[in-house]
C-alpha positions, 0 to 999 in steps of 0.5 A: 268101494274102490276109489277113482283118482281124478281124471281117470276113466274108471266106471263106478262100481259097488265094492263087494258086488258079485258078478256072475259069469252066467246071466239069468237067461242062460240056456245051459241045460239042467243036469240030473244028479246022475249025470252030474256024478258021471261028470266028476273028474272029467275035463271040461271041453274047450269053449266053456264060460271061463275061456270067454272071460279069462279068469286070472289068479294070484296070491299076496303074502303077509308083506303085501307082495306077490307070493304066487302068479298064475300063467293066466295072470301073466297073459292078462297082466302082461308080467311073467312070474319072475317079473311079478313074484316078490313085487308090490302088486300096486307098483308092478301093474298099477299105473303111477297115478293110481298107486296111492289109492292102490296102497290103501286098498292093499292095507285094507286087504291085509287087515282081513277084509274081503274086497272087490273092485275095479283096478287099473293096470298097465296093458300094452295090448290096450289102445290107451296103454292100460286096462281095467280089471275086476279083482275079487280079493279073499282073505287067507293065511299062510302056513304060519298063520299070518295074514295073506290074500287070494286074488282073482282077476278078470279083465272088465272089457271081456265081461262087458263083451259077454254081458253085451252079447247076452243082452243082445241075444236076450233082446233078439230072442225076447223081442223078435216078432217071430217065434223062436224056440230051443231044443236040447240034445234030448229033444226037449224044449228049453226055452221059447220066446213070447211070440212063439208062446202066443202063436201056439197058445200057451204061457212061455213057462209051460214049454220048458221040458215039452216034447213035439208030441206035446205040441202037435198031432201024432203024425205031425209031431213024428215029422218034427221029431224026426226033423229035429234028430236029423238036424242034430245029427247032420248039422244041416239046417232045415228050412220051410218045413210045413206043420199043421195042427191046432192051438189050444181052445180052437178047432181051426186048423193052423199051418206053420212054417218051421226052420231048424238049425244046430247050436254049437259051443265055441269048440263046436260041440252040438248043444241043442237045436234052435228053431224059427216058427211062423204062422203061415195060415193066412199066407197059405190061405192067400196062396190058395186064394191066388191059385184058385183065382189063377185056376178060374182065370185058366178055366175061363180062358179055356172056356172062351176058346172051347165054348161056342165053336159051333152054332149047334145047341147040343154041341154047345152044351157038350162043350161047356161040360167038357170044360167043367168036368173034371177041372171045376166039378166031378159031374155036370148036366145041361138041360135046355127048354124043349120049346127052344130046341123045337124052334118055338119063339116063346117056350111055354111056361118059361115064367114059372119054371115048369116048362118042358126041358130036355137033357141034352148033355151029361158028363161025369168023372166018377160014374159011367152012367147018369146019377140022380144028383140035382135030379132029386129036386124034380120028383120024390125019389122014393116014387121015381128013383131013376136019373134023367137020361140024356135026350129025356124030356122032363119037368121040375115040380113048381116048388123044387129048387130047380124050378125056383132057379129057373123062375128067379134066374138065381143060383141055388145050392143043393146040399148032398144026401145023407150017407145012408141013402144009396149012391144012386140017389146022390149020397155020394155028392158033397153039394150041387150048384143049380145055375140058370143059363141066362142070355140077354135077360132070357133063361134058356136052360139049367146047368148043374154042377156037382162035386163028390164027397172028399172034394172041397165044397163050392165056395163064393168064387165057385158060384161066380165062376159057375154063373160065368161058365153058364152065361158063356154057354147060354150066350152061344146057345142063344146065338145058335137059336137066333142063327137057326131062326134067321137061317130058317126064315132065310131058307123059307124065303129062298125055297119059296123063291125057287121052283120045286125040286122036280118041275114039270113042263109040256114037251120038256124033261127038266132037271135043276140044281142050286148051290149057294155060295155061302153054305151057312146061310144057303141064300143068295141072288141066283134063281131059276124058274119054269113057268107054264104058259098057255098052249103047253108052252114053257118059259125057262128063266135063269137070273143072277142078282149082283151081290150075295146074302139075304139082301140079294135074295130079297131083290131076287125074289122081287124080280122073280115075282115080276118075271112070273107076272110078266110071263103070265101076260104072255108077252114076248121074251124081249118085252118081258126083259124090257118090262123087268128092266123098268121094274129093276130100275124102279126097285133101285130108286128110293120109293120105287119111282124113277120118274125123271131119271135119264136112261143109263144115269145110274150107271154113270151118275153120282149115285153109283159112287154112293156106298150106302146106296142099294142100286148095285143090289138091283142090278141083275142078269137074266136069260129068258126063253120060251119053248113051244112043244108044237112047233119045237121052236124056242125064243130067247132073250138075254139081259147080260147073262152067259149064253145058253149051251145047246147039245144036239144028239150026236153033236158037240155042245155049242154056245148059243149066239143070243144077243147079250144085252144090258143087265137089268136095272141099267135102263133105256137099252132095248132087248133083242130076241132070236127064235131057234128050232130045237130037234127032239132029244136036244138038250138046253143048259141055262146057268149062272156065271158061278158055274163057269167063273172064278178067281182061278180061271177066266170066263172063257176057260170056264165056258170051254170046261162046261162044253167039254163036260156036256160033250162027254157026260159020264155014263152017256150012251150016245157020246154026249149029254143029249143021250145021257140021263138028265139027272146024271148029266147035272151031277156030272157037270157039277163034279167036273167043274170047280163048284166049291169055290164058295165065291158065288152062287150057282144055278143050273137048269137043263131041259131036254126037248121032247115036242108034242107028237102030231097025234097029240095036236088037232089044228084046223082053220075055219072060215069067218061064217056062222056055220063054223060054230057047228063045224068046230063042235064036230071037229072037237068031238071027233078029236076027243073021241079018237084020244079016248076022252069021251068024258070031256066031249060035252064040256069041250063042245060047249066051250068051243062053241062059245069061243068060236061064236065070240070070234065070229062076233068080235074078231076079224078074219079066219078062225083057227081052232087047235086042240093039244093033249098033254098032261091037260087038254088045251083048246085054243081059238085064234082070230085077227082081232086085237080086242081082248075078251073081257069077262063081265057079270050079266043082268037077269034080263040080259039075253047074252053076256054069259059065255066067258062066265060059263068058260070060267065055271067049266074050265080049269083055266082060261085066258087070252094073249096077243099074237103077231096077227091078232089074239088067242083065246084059250081054255084048259081042262083036266084029264079024267083020272077015273076018280072024280068027274068034271063040273056038270055043264047043266048045273053050270048053266043053271048057276048063271041065273 
């Protein structure tokens, strides 16, 4: 063992220990005997281990002096051969403080013993001025047989650096959490670390000499072998190469990411391929999960934009399938309850899922026609193999999965059919999701989503997405159902408040149009009406409640009902509007009472400023006209409404100068009326302001446009509206004016005057004398016979006798008898008395009091009205149609007792 002088910084080493230039973990490939023989007498390429450790050699003669000196020794120890040969090696390159120990070591060497140890030497290149060499001395003999020595020296710092590098490489290779592996140039595995062995499921020692085909399936192994060869040949690294396979003892498919790079010697010679393998199965699964989430979010976003764009149930169902196919599934269908589609409030059988359903939509990315996919749970396919067609009404059996889903509102999964069955029976499908469509805790239908074989099966996330898609469509479908229900109710209300499409009146041809401002609801506050009054007179009404929508329609209905009630009292037009104004005033007041309210107070008071008050809804405008076809005179009264337009034959259209008055509901303002004589053929137009007013033009401009449209109606032979077809005139006016602004409702009522001819009127004045009763019967008989109404003579004589007798008994002044023939026969008896007749029930012992009962039994209707000079009592008889006879007067008389 070498001795260490005091104060010298020389590591302790064991004398005679051997230091191998290549550590145990070396990656030098094994060589076969043939390859070893082929390498004999070939020079080693640069970059071998000897180049790294710089081995130097020299020889000592018998005298202990240097006999031979190599060039490597000169490089290591800094002495030339001339400086070293013949010199004492200790004195030549050992520092003075170590020379005594060095002489003892040389003496031992010359005694024939091997020696290994650390020797200090002078080194100008070292920072401290000297270095340490590890020297291996082997005894030798010269040619004379004397003792000599052969010495090999290696700089310790080079060895320590090499050892450090090897230790570092071993630490990185062995302790890395990543899988390292080394392939030789023959593409066989040389070495792997423990992490790689754990990832691939084999002990590390079993990998030496294996090929890619021993590790991976054939296709993946071919890819890896080609990649190894490419990296070895080109020297270009390959990163993140995906590989798939299975580890021993596991059926799960794993995914790895492999990076490869070529290894070189110090001279640049390729000596193998190093690789890094990472198990990315979890990361790939997470990426797929994230991609699935992103795809689902995108699908939900698309669903939000595309589902529910229409308030039509079937359109919404088709929109759902447009989103789902093919982004989510390959086939899909939607069934809705038949009761839901037909408008029933509570579809029958909803609780047990057996109610009738109609298939409203089907979509497929793999088939042109319907496929019996989820339908296999409705019936036995052997008995009914046909798939459900779009539009078909069907039921699911009680025990089927579809019926169970409808009952429980829970998603069910229908597995695919056996591949041996026909494709029409669903053998092409992987699985089907049966999803009830639930909105507001109510099941409205069933959606089915299917994927074909070869597609990924439905997972939990898919089930959640299917439920969300179905729920969104269900809410839209339920909204459409609710909208349709409210819309139908509103239409029923609106249509019930408007007269029939073709109203009839004596002496008038009538055409009308109604256009709601909101085409979606078709309800509003505008109305028109044609009311038949006694004496073949007709009341024409057009009104407009301020406001729009259902609230305005309700207010309009209340006012229209009030107008009809007041009209049947046969009041004058101004009186009708005054009474209607009081009614509107009460409607706008809580409780319907306006007691104590000052006239006009609502227009000026604080209540008009209250935004929550309903007063504005009950402000309305109205024009009321009564036309008498006998006198051809029409009486008008106006409550803040646009003026009527009159078109006489051959004349231009004129705005009638009717006093405008205040709107209904203001209260306290009187109404005026005017009477105008209308010639035969004249046209009268009543309308609401929506026809002539909009934000694009003023009211005056609209009125001028209406007059111009009536002056030159399309197709009019006489040059104006009075000569054209009334229906054509209405259409021409609506097409000419701006009626599509959608700002307000539009009501248009047109009437062409065709008064009763003189031949249809019988009018007589009778004195207030008893003989007038017989005379009245004679006049009535003669008039009816001239009209060819012999079947009504007896009844008419009897009723005329009763009315004239009452006029003599209870009336005053001259008596007037008038018969009017139009669509019915009307008889009127006038007198100067103001007391209105009252019908009462006579007792069995009474000799009178049954006249008005008889009139009520034998006539189609009767009544009385006030006149400026008394009253008029009338009755009406239906004209015989040849199919039925009127009431028997004898039977009617007998029924009174």
